[in-house]
N, C-alpha and C positions, 0 to 999 in steps of 0.2 A: 509537800510534795513527798511521795513514797520511793524508796531508793529500789530498783528492778533489782531482784536477789534472782539466784539458779536454785532451783527446786529439783531435786531428784527423786522420783516416784519409785519406791521397791514395794512387792508384793513379798510379806513375810509368809504368810499361811494362806491356803483360799478353799473354797469349798463352792458346792454351785447354787444356783438362783431359782426354787420351784415356787411359784404362786398358788398352790395348792396345798391343804393343808391332809396330808395321807396317817391313817392308823399304821403302823409299823411293829415288827415283832421283834427289830432289834435297830442299835445304833452304831455305826461302825466309824472309823476316822477314814477318810482320804489316805492315800498312799501319792496319789499324782490327781493333777486337776489341769487340764489343757483348755485355755481359751484363746481365741482369734481377737484382739485388741484392735480396734481402728484408729478411737481418737477417746482422749482424756482431756476432760475441762472442768473448771471449778467454778464457785461462786461465793462472793462474800455473803449473799444473801441464802438465807435458810431457804427461801424458795425458789432458789437455782435460778435467778433472771439475770440477764446480761452475763452470761457464761464466759470466761478465758480459758483458749484452748491451750492446756500446755504442750502437748504433742499431737502429731497425728501420722498416721501410717497408711499410705494407699494399699499396700499389698503385704498385710501381716502375715504371718504363720502362726499356727498354733503355738504356746508357750504354756509350760508348766509350772503353773504359781505357785507349786510348792517345792520348785528349785529355786526361790528366792530370786528371780530375776529383777532386772531393770527394766521397768517398762518403758521408760522414755526421760526425758529432761524437756525442763524450758525456763524461762524469766519469770517472776512474780513480783508484785509489789510487797512491801512490808505490809501484813494485815492479817486477819483470820478468815478462814474461807470455809463457812460453814454448808457449802454444798460441794457433793464429788459427783462427777458424770463420767460413765462410761460409755461409748459405743464398741458393740462386739457383736459377733457372730452368736445368733440366736441357739445355735448348736456347740452345746458343751460336751467335752471328753472326759469325765471321770474315769477315776479307779480306784475300787473299794481295797481297804489295806487288809482285810481277811475275810472269810465267807461268813455269811448270815444264816439264821437258823433254817429257813429252809430254801437256800440256794439260788434265792432272786439276785443275791450279790455275790460275787465270785470273787477269791483273792487275785489280784494283779490282773483282772479280765476289763479291759476299758470296753466303756460303752457309750453312745452316742446318747445326748439328751438335750432334746428341743425344748425352749424355757420359755417358749412365747407361744401359747397357743391358740389356736384359730379362734376368734371373736374377740381379743386383747389387741387392744390400741397400743402403740408406742409411738412416744415424740424424741425425734431426735434432736441434736443439740443446736440446730438451726433453723429448728423448729417442722422441719419436716413428720408429718404421719406416717407410720406404718401400720398398715392391718395385718396383722401377725397372720399366718397360714400355717402349713406343715412344709418344714424343711427349712434349711437356710437362709437368715435374713438381716440384714443390718439393724439393730436395735439399740435403744440407748437403756441404762440403769441408773437411778436417782438414789444419792445417798443424800440425807440430809439429816442436820439437827432438829429439825423441826418435825420429822415424821417421828412417832412412836412405835410402827410397826414392825416385829422381830419375827412374825411367825407366819406371814403370807395368810393371813385369814381368809373366808371367804369375800370378794369383793374387793379385796384389795388389788393395786396395778402398780408394780415395783416400775414399770417403764415410762411413766409419768412423774412429772414433778410435784410436790405440795405447793399448794395456792395460797394457804392463809393458815395462821395456827390453830385453827378448828380443823385443818384438812390432814388428818392422820393415816390415810387409806391410798395415799399416793406416794411412792419412793420408799425405801428402807430407812431404820435409822441409823445414823452415823452417831456413834458416841461422843465422840469430841471434834471439832474442828481442827483443820491444817493450821498451825500458826506459823507464818514466816517472820521472823525476824532477824536478820542478816544472812549468811550464808548456809541454805538448810537443805539438809537431807531429809525427805518425808516417807517413813516408812509407812505403809498403807497395809494394815492386822484386817485379816479377814479370817477369822477363828471358825474353823469349819468342823472342829472335834465332836465326833458323834454324831454327825449329819448326813450320815449316809444310810440309808432304811430301805426295808422291802415294802412293797406296795402290794395289797390283796394277795398274799401268803398264806398259806398254799392254795395252789389253784392254777387252771390253765392261764390268767392274767398276771401270776404272779412277776415281778419285775424290781429293777434297782432302782431308787430314787434320791434326789438331795432334798434335805430342809434348807430353808434360809439360816446362813450363817451369820455371826455378828460382826458389824464393821467399825472399825477405828483408825487413830492415827497414832503413832508412837516416834 
């Protein structure tokens, strides 16, 4: 029998979630990154089956992940959880820490970034399918030890779970699972250093973008 333990999920460092690969003229660090998180769940399976909800918020506010926020807490049985699932608003709000070479990214200037583009399908924790369009939508992102994807290469979808050991085009790589053994505080580390980059610069479509960060637990 597993003992239920309290897990407190804390974000230590974060960046954005782009599922496209862009040529860039510079890589910058974020100074702020605001996300609106509705729900967080885990699964012992690397294929994210039978997810267990840690916490859920019906009307969340945008939270700066770089401020080391406590995202929420809940009880989990002693085990290793190899999949982490976030339900969040598809519009995130990054802020570059400095200005890029062609002014596509500007110091301390927050911008909105819709990370789930038209034509992409997202699967929520309860199995509901969301067809992404333009603007704000509730979507889910799957982080799994089964996924080897770290760059958001063409054909990759971070918003649906991997389904087999050979399926590395769904979800993002989770470097290590969350181990619950006794009373645990889980620090969720999202390494976004150097992940803010210009897209299509210089030019009329010059813009600021995020490349996928690296995910782990500590």
